[in-house]
TORVO-444769 format. One record per atom (N, C-alpha, C): residue in one letter; y, x, z. Coordinates in steps of 0.1 Angstrom, whole numbers, plus 5000, padded with zeros to 4 digits. Layout:
N
AYXZ
...
END
This chain:
316
M172412355956
M173712315954
M174112185962
N175212185967
N175712065974
N175811945965
C175311835970
C175411705962
C176811645962
G177711685970
G179011625971
G179811675959
G180911605956
G181811645946
G182511535939
R183211565928
R184011465921
R183611465906
R183811345900
R183511335886
R184911345878
Y184811375865
Y186011385857
Y185611355843
F186611315835
F186411295821
F187711345815
F187711385802
F188911425795
F188811395780
A189911395774
A190111375760
A191111465754
D190811525743
D191811615736
D192111565722
V193411565719
V193911545705
V194111675699
L193411705688
L193511835681
L194411825669
A195111935666
A195911945654
A195512085648
W194512075639
W193812205634
W193912215619
T193612335615
T193312355601
T192212455600
V191712485587
V190612575585
V191012675575
R190412795576
R190512895566
R189112945562
E188812945549
E187512985545
E187613115537
G186513195538
G186413315531
G186213305516
A186013185510
A185813165496
A186813075490
A187512995498
A188412895492
A189612955485
E189913085488
E191013155482
E190613215468
N189413195464
N188913255451
N188013165444
W188313035443
W187412945436
W187612955421
A188713005416
A189013025402
A189913145400
Q190013195388
Q190913295385
Q191513265371
V192813285370
V193613265358
V193813405352
I193313435340
I193413565334
I194513555323
T195513635324
T196613635313
T196313755304
P196013735292
P195713845283
P197013925280
Q196714045273
Q197914135269
Q198914055261
Q200214095263
Q201314025257
Q201714085243
S201314205240
S201714265227
S200714365223
L200914415211
L199914515205
L200114645212
W201214665219
W201514795225
W200914815239
T200314715244
T199714725258
T198414655258
N197514705266
N196214645268
N196014605283
I197114575290
I197114535304
I197114385305
S196114335312
S196114185315
S196214165330
T196614045334
T196814015348
T195813905352
A195313915364
A194413815370
A195013755382
T195113625383
T195713555395
T194513475401
V194313505414
V193313435422
V193813305427
I193113195425
I193613065428
I193113025442
D194012985451
D193612945464
D193512795466
A192712745475
A192612605479
A192912595494
P194212585498
P194512585513
P194112455519
F193512455531
F193112335537
F194312265545
D194312135545
D195312055552
D195212075567
W196312055574
W196312035588
W196011885591
R195011865600
R194511735603
R194311715618
A194311595622
A194011555636
A192511555639
G192111595650
G190711595654
G190611535669
L189411535674
L189211475687
L188111555695
R188311565708
R187311625716
R187211535729
V186111495733
V185911415745
V184811475753
G184911455767
G183911515775
G183911455789
A182911485797
A182811435811
A182011545819
G182211535832
G181411635840
G181511595855
V180911685862
V180811675877
V181311805883
E182211795892
E182711915900
E182211905914
R181411995918
R180711985931
R181612055942
S181412025954
S182212075965
S182012225967
D180912275962
D180612425964
D181212505953
G182012445944
G182712515933
G182012515920
F180712475919
F180012465906
F180412335899
D180412345886
D180712225878
D179712225866
M179512105860
M178712085848
M179511995839
T179612035826
T180511965817
T179711945803
L179911835798
L179311805785
L180411745776
Y180611805764
Y181711755756
Y181411765741
Y182011685733
Y181811665718
Y183111695711
T183111775700
T184211805692
T184011755678
F185011685672
F184911635659
F186211675651
F186011725639
F187211765631
F186811755616
Q187711695608
Q187511695594
Q188811735587
T188711805575
T189911835567
T189411845553
S190411875544
S190111885530
S191111975523
A190812025512
A191712115504
A191612075489
T192712075482
T192712045468
T193612155461
S193212185448
S194012285441
S193812255426
Q194712305418
Q194612295403
Q195012425397
A194512455385
A194812575378
A194912545363
S195812615356
S195912605341
S196112735335
G195812755322
G195912875315
G194512915309
E194113035312
E192713075309
E192013085322
V191312975326
V190812965339
V189312995339
Y188913085348
Y187513125350
Y187013075363
S185713035363
S185112975375
S184413085383
A184413065396
A183713155405
A182313105408
F181912985403
F180612925407
F179512955396
M178312955401
M177213005393
M176912915381
G177012775382
G176612695371
G177312725358
N178612745359
N179412775347
N178912895340
F178412995347
F178013125342
F176913105331
Y176013005334
Y174812995325
Y175012895313
V176212835312
V176412745301
V176512815288
G175612785279
G175512865266
G175113005268
N174613035280
N174313175283
N173013185292
T172013115288
T170813105296
T170113235299
D170313335290
D169613465293
D170513555301
G171713515304
G172613585313
G173213715307
V173113735294
V173613855288
V175113855285
D175713735285
D177213715282
D177813645294
Y178813565291
Y179613495301
Y179613345298
G179713265307
G179913115305
G181313085300
P181612965298
P182912925293
P184012945303
H185312965298
H186412955306
H187312835300
Y188312795307
Y188912665304
Y190412665304
H191012565298
H192512555299
H192912495312
H192112405318
H192512335331
H191312325340
A191612325353
A190512315363
A191212255376
S190312185384
S190812135397
S189612135407
I189912135419
I188912135430
I189312045441
A188311985448
A188411905460
A187411955470
W187812005481
W186912075491
W187011995504
D185911935509
D185911865521
D185111945532
F185611945544
F185112025555
F184911925567
D183611925572
D183211825583
D182611905594
F183211895606
F182711985618
F182411895630
H181211915635
H180811855648
H180211955657
A180511955670
A179912045680
A179711975693
I178612005699
I178211955712
I178012065722
D178712075733
D178712185742
D178312135756
F177412205763
F177112185777
F177312315784
E178112305795
E178512425803
E178212405818
I177812515824
I177812525839
I178712635843
G179612605852
G180612705856
G180812705871
R181612795875
R182012795890
R183412855891
N184212785898
N185612825901
N185612925913
R186313035911
R186413135922
R187813185922
A188413195934
A189713255936
A189613405936
I190413465928
I190513615927
I191913655932
G192113655945
G193413675951
G194213545951
E195513555954
E196313445956
E196813385942
N196913475932
N197513435920
N196613435908
L195313425910
L194413425899
L193113345903
E192713255894
E191513185896
E190613215884
L189313225886
L188413255875
L187213155875
R186913105863
R185813015862
R184813075851
P183913165855
P182913205845
P181913085842
F181413085830
F180512975826
F179413025816
V178312955817
V177312975807
V177012835801
G176512835789
G176212705783
G175312705771
L175212595764
L174412575752
L175312505742
K175412565730
K176212505719
K175412465708
T175712345703
T175012295691
T176212255681
A176012295668
A177112275658
A176512235645
F177212145638
F176912095625
F178112105616
I178012185605
I179212205596
I178712165582
N179312065576
N178912025563
N180212035554
Q180012095542
Q181012115532
Q180612065519
T181511995512
T181311935499
T182411985489
I182012055479
I182912115469
I182712035456
K183811975451
K183711905438
K184811975429
S184312025418
S185212095408
S185112035395
Q186312025387
Q186311975374
Q186912085365
W186312095353
W186712195343
W186912125329
R188112145324
R188512065312
R189012165300
D188712125288
D189112185276
D188612335276
P187312355273
P186712495272
P187412565261
I187512695262
I188212785252
I187112855244
D187112835231
D186112895222
D186313045223
T185213115221
T185213265221
T184513315209
P185313325198
P184713375185
P184313525186
D184913595195
D184513735196
D183613755209
G183113875211
G182313895222
G180813925219
T180013945229
T178613975227
T177913855220
V178213735225
V177713615219
V178813515216
P179313495204
P180413405201
P180013265205
H181013185209
H180713045214
H181712955208
S181312835203
S182212725199
S181712605206
Y182412565216
Y181812455225
Y182012315220
T181112235222
T181112095217
T181311995228
F181712035240
F182111945251
F183511955255
T184111855262
T185511865265
T185711875280
S184811835289
S185011845303
S183611865310
A183711915322
A182511945330
A182811925345
T181811905353
T181911905367
T180911995373
E181212055384
E180312145392
E180512105407
D179412055412
D179512015426
D178512095435
M179012125447
M178212205456
M178212145470
N177112145477
N177012095491
N176512215499
L177212235510
L176812345520
L176612275533
G175312285539
G175012225552
G174612335561
F175112325574
F174712425584
F174512355597
W173412395604
W173312355618
W172912475626
G173312485639
G172912595648
G172912555662
I172112625670
I172012605684
I171712735691
G172412755703
G172212875710
G173112885722
P172912995730
P173613005743
P175113045740
S175913005750
S177313045750
S177713105763
L178813175763
L179213245775
L180713265775
G181413255786
G182813275786
G183413265800
A184713265801
A185413255814
A186813205812
T187213115821
T188613065821
T189413125832
M190513185829
M191413245839
M192613165840
T193013135852
T194113045855
T195113125865
M196413125861
M197413185869
M198513085872
P198813055885
P199812955889
P201213015886
L202112925880
L203512955878
L204312885888
C203912765892
C204612685902
C203512605910
R203612615923
R202512535930
R203212475943
E203012345944
E203512265955
E202312185960
D202512105971
D201412025977
D200811925967
R201611855959
R201011755951
R201011785936
Y201511895932
Y201511925918
Y201612075916
S201212125904
S201212265901
S201412285885
L201912395882
L202012435868
L201312575866
K200412585857
K199612705856
K199512745841
L199312875840
L199012935827
L197512965827
F196812935815
F195412955815
F195013015801
G193813085802
G193313145789
G191713145791
T191113125779
T189613115779
T189113195767
P188513315769
P187813375759
P186313335760
S185613315749
S184213275750
S183513305736
G182213295736
G181513315724
G180113255725
A179513245713
A178113185713
A177313255702
L176013275704
L175113335695
L174013225693
M174013175680
M173113065677
M172013095667
F170913035668
F170013025657
F170512935647
G170712975634
G171412895624
G170612875612
H170812765605
H170112735592
H171112675582
W171212745571
W172112705560
W171312645548
K171812535542
K171112475531
K172212455520
F171812475507
F172812465496
F172212385484
T173112315478
T172712255465
T173912275455
E173712295442
E174712315433
E174312255419
Q175212175413
Q174812095401
Q176012105392
Y175812155379
Y176812155369
Y176412055358
T177311975353
T177111875342
T178311865333
N178111865320
N179211845311
N179011725302
D179911695293
D179911575285
D179511615270
Q178711715269
Q178311755255
Q177611645248
A177911625235
A177311525227
A176311595217
P175211525215
P174711395220
P174011405233
T173711525238
T172911545250
T173711635260
P174211575271
P175011655281
P174111775286
T174811875290
T174111995296
T174211975311
S173011995318
S173011985332
S172212115337
I172812185347
I172312305352
I172312295367
T171112305373
T170912315388
T170712455392
T171512505401
T171412645406
T170512635419
D169412705419
D168512705430
D168912815440
M169412785451
M169812875461
M168912855474
S168112955478
S167212935489
S168012915502
P167412835511
P168012825524
P168112955532
I169012965541
I169113085549
I168913055563
T168113125570
T167913115585
T168213245591
G169013245602
G169413365608
G170413335620
A171013445625
A171913435636
A173313385631
A173913305639
A175213255636
A176113285649
T177113355647
T178013405658
T179313335657
M179813285669
M181113225670
M181913285682
L183113315679
L184113365690
L185213265691
R185613245703
R186613135706
R187713195716
G188913155714
G190013195723
G190913075725
V191313045738
V192212935741
V193212985751
V194512945749
V195612985758
V196512865759
G197112845770
G198012725772
G198612715786
L199212595788
L199812555800
L199112435806
E199012425819
E198412315826
E199312255837
W199512125836
W200212055847
W199211965854
R199111985867
R198211905876
R199011825886
Q198711695887
Q199411605896
Q198311545905
Q198511555918
Q197611505928
Q198111365932
F197211265931
F197411125936
F196511105949
C196610985954
C195810955966
C194310975964
R193810915953
R192310915951
R191910985938
A192911045931
A192511105918
A193511215915
T193111295906
T194011405901
T194111395886
S195311395881
S195611395866
S196011535862
T195411575851
T195711705845
T196111695830
V197211755826
V197611765812
V197611915808
R197011945797
R197012075792
R197512075777
L198312175775
L198912195761
L198612335757
G197912355746
G197612495742
G197212515728
Y196812635725
Y196412685712
Y195012735712
E194212695702
E192812735702
E192412795688
A191612895688
A191112955676
A189612985677
Q188912945667
Q187412975666
Q187213055653
L186413155655
L186013245644
L184413235642
W184013175631
W182613165628
W182313285618
L181713395624
L181813515617
L181013525604
N180013455603
N179113455590
N178813315585
Q179813225587
Q179513085583
Q179513055568
M180413115561
M180513085546
M179513175538
Q178313115536
Q177213185529
Q176713105517
F177113155505
F176513115493
F176713215482
Y176213195470
Y176313305460
Y177413265451
S178413355450
S179513345440
S179313435429
Y179613385417
Y179313465405
Y180113605405
N181413605408
N182213725407
N182313805420
I181713755431
I181713825444
I180313865448
G179313785445
G178013805450
G177713715462
R176713755469
R176313685481
R177513685491
L178013575495
L179113565505
L178513565519
N179213625528
N178913625542
N180213635550
N181013535548
N182413535552
N182713455564
V183913485570
V184413415582
V185013275578
T184613185587
T185313055587
T186113045600
S187413015599
S188213005611
S188712865612
L188712815625
L189412685628
L190512725639
Q191712665637
Q192712705646
Q193812595646
G194512595658
G195612495659
G195812465673
G196612355676
G197012315689
G196212205694
F196312175707
F195612065713
F196412015725
L196211885728
L196811825740
L195711755747
Q195511785760
Q194411735767
Q194911655779
W194211545782
W194411475795
W193111455802
Q193111495814
Q191911495823
Q192111415836
L191111335840
L191211265852
L190011295861
N190311345873
N189311375883
N189411265894
F188211215897
F188211105908
F186911115916
END
């Protein structure tokens, strides 16, 4: 490879949100039958939608005169979700199931009130090697291969208040506590190869500036490791009840698909080139949400990150 070339650095401001395959079912509100003439009850699944938040991506690289380039960049994003429920509220988490039900033959308590706070913390480091190639006059292609490393940490804190006594049922219960907490931590790290291509189509091109449409499909297949902790505690007197749910770590393949589309404005100066990109990005982590839910079983759900970005890049 030719040693000549130019260096560049870039920074992206992200405006993203997250969708989880379990956050829409952290609790259920069951409405019992309304009269003696019907035995129909309704169940409402309670969602915890994540906020839109700002994130950051920064990177640098070398663009060689033979068309090859090498890029290293880091992505950081954090968001959170909160939700509340009232009525006859049932938990989807394992700790609540075993309260007063250690042999597992009945059900744990349900409550008059519940709330949840869910924090999502995302970090990724990517290294890519690509090459720009002209495919005719109106299309440029940059295929690339790379290495992706990702860390995703999630903290779920739930509160459950005013348990409802169950005088009927397999095992009648009269509860002697007023509130409980159930906290869960989900940690993931993964590393593996990535592959993709950026396609660029000029919309307007002059000597010193250009406007282009671009799109980038890509994906990664990583070796992944998931670790879980879950702890339930209530204020039962005189001795609080504490239940730790033991969930074994998971090691396996972690798959990510990514799509980017947007517009690029490039301005040529005497000794540098400035590029501004505005676009939309979506990432699908196909089996990211993995833990055991009481009413669903072992989860193996999609986690999606999506939103807009504004990038500024300087080549010199």
